[in-house]
C-alpha positions in Angstrom: -33.4 8.8 -84.5 -34.7 10.0 -80.9 -31.5 11.8 -80.6 -31.6 13.6 -83.7 -35.6 14.7 -83.0 -35.0 16.2 -79.7 -31.8 18.3 -81.8 -34.6 19.5 -84.2 -36.7 20.0 -81.7 -34.5 21.9 -79.4 -33.5 24.2 -82.5 -37.3 25.3 -83.6 -37.6 25.9 -80.4 -34.9 28.5 -80.0 -35.8 29.7 -83.4 -39.3 30.0 -82.2 -38.1 32.4 -78.9 -35.7 34.4 -81.1 -38.1 35.4 -83.6 -40.6 36.4 -80.8 -37.9 38.4 -79.3 -37.3 40.0 -82.5 -41.0 40.8 -83.3 -41.8 41.8 -79.7 -43.0 45.6 -79.7 -42.8 46.7 -76.5 -43.5 50.4 -77.2 -47.0 49.6 -78.4 -47.6 47.6 -75.7 -47.3 49.7 -73.3 -48.7 52.5 -75.6 -51.7 50.1 -76.0 -52.0 49.0 -72.3 -51.9 52.5 -70.6 -48.9 52.0 -67.8 -45.2 50.4 -68.1 -45.0 47.0 -66.2 -41.3 47.7 -64.3 -39.1 45.1 -62.2 -37.5 46.1 -59.3 -36.5 45.4 -55.6 -38.5 43.8 -53.2 -37.2 46.3 -51.1 -33.9 48.3 -51.0 -34.2 51.8 -49.4 -32.4 54.3 -51.8 -33.0 52.2 -55.1 -36.5 50.6 -54.8 -38.6 50.6 -51.8 -42.5 51.3 -51.0 -43.8 53.1 -47.6 -46.9 52.6 -45.8 -49.5 53.9 -48.3 -47.5 51.9 -51.4 -45.6 54.0 -53.0 -42.6 53.5 -54.6 -39.3 55.6 -54.8 -35.7 55.0 -55.1 -33.1 55.9 -57.5 -34.2 52.6 -59.8 -37.6 53.8 -59.3 -36.6 57.0 -61.0 -35.4 55.3 -64.1 -39.2 53.8 -64.6 -40.7 56.7 -64.0 -38.6 58.2 -66.4 -39.2 56.1 -69.0 -43.1 56.3 -68.5 -42.9 59.9 -68.4 -41.0 59.5 -71.9 -43.5 57.4 -73.6 -47.0 57.7 -71.6 -46.3 61.5 -70.7 -46.8 60.4 -67.4 -44.4 59.1 -64.8 -47.1 58.2 -62.4 -48.1 55.5 -64.9 -45.9 52.7 -63.4 -46.9 49.4 -62.0 -44.2 48.1 -59.7 -43.2 44.0 -59.6 -41.4 43.2 -56.8 -38.8 40.9 -58.0 -35.9 38.4 -55.9 -32.5 37.7 -57.6 -33.7 34.8 -58.5 -37.1 35.8 -60.5 -35.7 38.9 -62.2 -34.4 37.5 -65.4 -37.0 35.0 -66.0 -39.7 37.7 -65.5 -38.3 40.0 -68.0 -37.5 37.1 -70.7 -41.2 35.7 -70.3 -42.3 39.1 -70.8 -44.0 39.4 -67.4 -42.3 42.8 -67.6 -41.4 45.6 -70.2 -38.3 46.4 -68.5 -35.9 45.8 -65.2 -34.7 48.2 -62.9 -33.6 46.3 -60.0 -29.5 47.1 -58.7 -28.5 44.9 -61.3 -25.0 44.0 -62.5 -23.9 44.4 -65.8 -21.5 41.7 -66.8 -20.7 39.5 -70.0 -22.7 36.4 -69.5 -25.9 38.1 -68.6 -25.7 40.7 -71.4 -24.6 37.7 -74.0 -26.3 34.6 -72.7 -29.8 35.7 -71.6 -31.1 37.2 -74.3 -31.1 40.5 -72.4 -29.4 43.8 -72.9 -28.1 46.8 -70.4 -29.6 50.2 -70.9 -26.6 52.1 -69.4 -25.4 52.5 -65.7 -27.5 54.3 -63.3 -25.2 53.6 -60.5 -21.3 52.3 -60.4 -20.9 50.6 -57.3 -18.7 47.4 -55.8 -19.2 45.0 -53.5 -18.1 46.0 -49.7 -18.7 43.6 -46.0 -20.5 44.8 -42.9 -19.6 43.3 -39.9 -20.5 43.5 -36.2 -18.1 46.1 -34.2 -17.7 43.6 -31.3 -15.4 41.3 -33.5 -13.1 43.9 -33.8 -12.4 43.4 -37.6 -10.9 45.8 -39.5 -10.2 44.2 -42.8 -11.8 42.0 -45.3 -8.5 40.1 -44.8 -9.0 39.6 -41.0 -12.6 37.4 -42.2 -10.7 34.5 -42.6 -13.1 31.3 -41.5 -16.2 33.3 -41.1 -19.8 33.0 -41.5 -20.8 35.0 -44.1 -24.6 35.9 -45.1 -25.1 36.3 -48.9 -28.1 36.3 -51.0 -27.8 33.6 -53.6 -28.2 34.0 -57.5 -26.0 37.2 -57.6 -22.8 38.0 -58.6 -22.3 38.3 -54.9 -21.7 35.1 -54.3 -19.4 34.3 -56.8 -17.4 37.5 -56.3 -17.3 36.2 -52.5 -15.8 32.6 -53.6 -13.4 34.3 -56.0 -12.0 36.8 -53.7 -11.8 34.8 -50.7 -9.9 31.6 -53.1 -7.6 34.0 -54.5 -6.3 34.9 -50.7 -6.4 31.1 -49.8 -9.0 32.1 -46.8 -12.1 29.9 -45.9 -15.1 30.8 -45.0 -18.7 29.5 -44.2 -21.1 30.7 -46.7 -25.1 31.5 -45.3 -27.0 31.8 -48.2 -30.7 33.4 -48.3 -32.9 34.6 -51.6 -34.0 37.9 -50.2 -31.6 40.9 -49.0 -34.4 41.3 -46.2 -33.9 37.8 -45.3 -30.0 38.2 -45.6 -30.4 41.2 -43.1 -32.4 39.6 -40.7 -29.8 36.4 -40.7 -27.0 39.1 -40.1 -29.0 40.9 -37.4 -29.9 37.8 -35.6 -26.5 36.6 -35.4 -26.4 34.0 -37.7 -23.4 34.8 -39.6 -20.2 37.6 -38.3 -20.6 39.0 -41.4 -22.4 39.7 -44.4 -21.7 41.1 -47.8 -23.6 42.8 -50.9 -23.2 45.7 -52.9 -21.5 48.7 -50.5 -24.2 51.1 -51.7 -26.5 48.3 -50.7 -24.9 47.9 -47.3 -25.3 51.7 -46.8 -28.9 51.1 -47.0 -29.9 48.0 -45.3 -27.3 49.7 -42.4 -30.2 52.1 -41.6 -32.5 49.5 -41.0 -31.1 47.8 -38.3 -31.9 48.1 -35.1 -29.1 49.3 -33.7 -26.9 50.3 -36.8 -23.9 52.0 -34.5 -22.9 48.3 -33.6 -21.9 47.5 -37.3 -19.6 48.8 -39.1 -18.8 48.7 -43.4 -15.1 48.2 -44.3 -13.4 50.5 -46.6 -12.3 47.6 -49.1 -14.0 47.1 -52.1 -13.5 43.6 -53.7 -15.4 44.1 -57.3 -17.0 46.6 -59.9 -20.7 46.0 -60.1 -22.0 48.4 -62.4 -25.9 48.7 -61.9 -28.3 49.4 -64.3 -31.7 48.7 -66.1 -32.1 45.6 -68.8 -34.7 45.2 -71.4 -34.8 42.3 -73.5 -32.8 41.6 -76.9 -34.6 41.7 -80.0 -36.4 45.1 -79.2 -34.1 48.1 -80.4 -36.8 50.6 -80.7 -37.8 50.0 -76.7 -33.9 49.4 -76.2 -33.3 52.8 -77.8 -36.1 54.3 -75.5 -35.1 52.9 -72.2 -31.4 53.8 -72.7 -32.0 57.5 -74.2 -34.5 58.3 -71.0 -32.0 57.7 -68.6 -29.4 59.6 -71.0 -31.5 62.6 -70.8 -31.5 62.7 -66.8 -27.7 62.7 -66.6 -27.5 65.7 -69.7 -30.2 67.2 -68.2 -27.5 67.7 -65.2 -25.0 68.2 -67.5 -26.5 71.0 -68.8 -28.1 72.3 -65.5 -31.6 71.4 -66.3 -33.6 71.1 -63.3 -37.2 70.1 -62.6 -37.7 73.9 -61.1 -36.1 75.8 -64.1 -37.3 73.5 -66.8 -39.9 75.6 -68.1 -37.6 78.8 -68.3 -35.2 77.1 -69.9 -37.6 75.4 -72.1 -38.8 79.2 -73.2 -35.9 81.2 -72.9 -32.2 79.5 -73.1 -30.3 80.1 -76.3 -28.3 77.0 -76.2 -28.7 74.6 -78.8 -28.2 71.5 -76.8 -30.9 72.7 -74.4 -33.2 72.9 -77.0 -32.8 69.9 -78.4 -33.1 68.2 -75.2 -36.3 69.8 -74.3 -37.6 69.4 -78.3 -37.7 73.4 -79.3 -35.9 72.7 -82.2 -35.1 69.3 -84.0 -36.7 66.0 -83.7 -35.1 63.6 -81.2 -38.2 62.2 -79.9 -39.9 61.6 -82.8 -36.6 59.8 -83.7 -37.6 57.6 -80.8 -40.9 56.9 -82.4 -42.2 59.1 -79.5 -44.2 62.7 -79.0 -42.3 65.8 -79.2 -41.1 67.0 -75.6 -40.5 63.2 -74.5 -37.5 64.2 -72.8 -39.2 67.7 -71.4 -41.3 65.1 -69.3 -38.7 63.5 -67.6 -36.9 66.2 -66.1 -40.3 68.1 -65.3 -41.6 65.4 -63.9 -38.8 62.9 -62.2 -36.0 65.7 -62.6 -32.3 65.2 -63.6 -29.9 62.6 -62.9 -28.2 64.5 -59.6 -31.5 65.5 -58.1 -33.0 61.8 -58.3 -29.3 60.8 -56.8 -29.8 63.4 -54.1 -33.1 62.5 -52.9 -32.8 59.0 -53.1 -29.2 58.0 -51.9 -27.1 61.1 -51.4 -27.0 64.1 -49.4 -30.6 64.8 -49.2 -31.2 61.2 -48.1 -30.8 59.3 -44.7 -28.1 57.1 -46.8 -25.6 59.9 -47.7 -23.9 58.3 -50.0 -21.3 60.4 -51.4 -21.3 60.9 -55.7 -17.9 58.7 -56.2 -17.8 57.3 -59.2 -21.3 58.6 -60.0 -20.4 62.3 -60.4 -20.5 63.8 -63.6 -17.6 63.0 -65.5 -16.3 66.7 -65.5 -16.2 66.5 -61.8 -14.4 63.1 -61.6 -16.9 60.7 -62.0 -18.2 58.2 -64.7 -21.4 59.7 -65.2 -21.2 60.6 -68.8 -24.6 61.0 -71.6 -23.8 60.4 -75.3 -24.6 64.2 -77.1 -28.0 64.6 -78.0 -27.7 65.3 -81.4 
């Protein structure tokens, strides 16, 4: 009887959680509150980090800003919540944040068992290794028996274990909760190498006291599609976040920038541009937003290429080449569904 009671209780609890999720209305909550609550990294240059004045910037931060611009008409109306890898999903599931934009890998397990939806891929990445030059290491295969700093609660841990096991190699894991702790452990000599997404290693290398004493090995051992995440059961909000990001990519595809958007809005005869900028059609209204929602994103945040360049590309200290994050027409994977 006690066993059956536990099953009934668990079923009721799951049903209640599912019902709350389905009945969620994040859009109304954000509009009533007057600002978006966005979960970000505790501090990763180029992706999400705060300066000495508390101003946040980064390619992930720009996704938050884009959603705020679309929903509230003001990209600055965002409250950022810095979260560790272990905290991020719980914060989203519990409703502490409206969305997560924190260099998070889209996986089957996360997409299917955590009650979450990934709204796109704003950075295609892969796991790599950074090592001290003094070791003379040229390849990941040279790291057999090495000590490796890694962040706990991430896909990085799983990839590390899988790669070394499949190659018959051993290693000593030195785990930390935050990115900063991983970097500090590596810099202090606690480990021979550190592993993370390649983009993250490029960012962390710039923060080392002696960056030229470390190299990032060329091998990539995994696929890491990173993107914004929302709760399942709220399709209106899911669509808003998804199409806010798509608008940034579509704008780059169409040559719309933060600098020429007003001119194109007034003079362009392209039906595609007119739809994106709300000159014709009801695309924003279809998302339950005011006319001009995508215009606000492009005007205040910029297109994807602008965001990439200033945060992680050639206009930033990271200087990461576009690679897989180039537009599809330039040999990359960034591609927006049609705005029709």
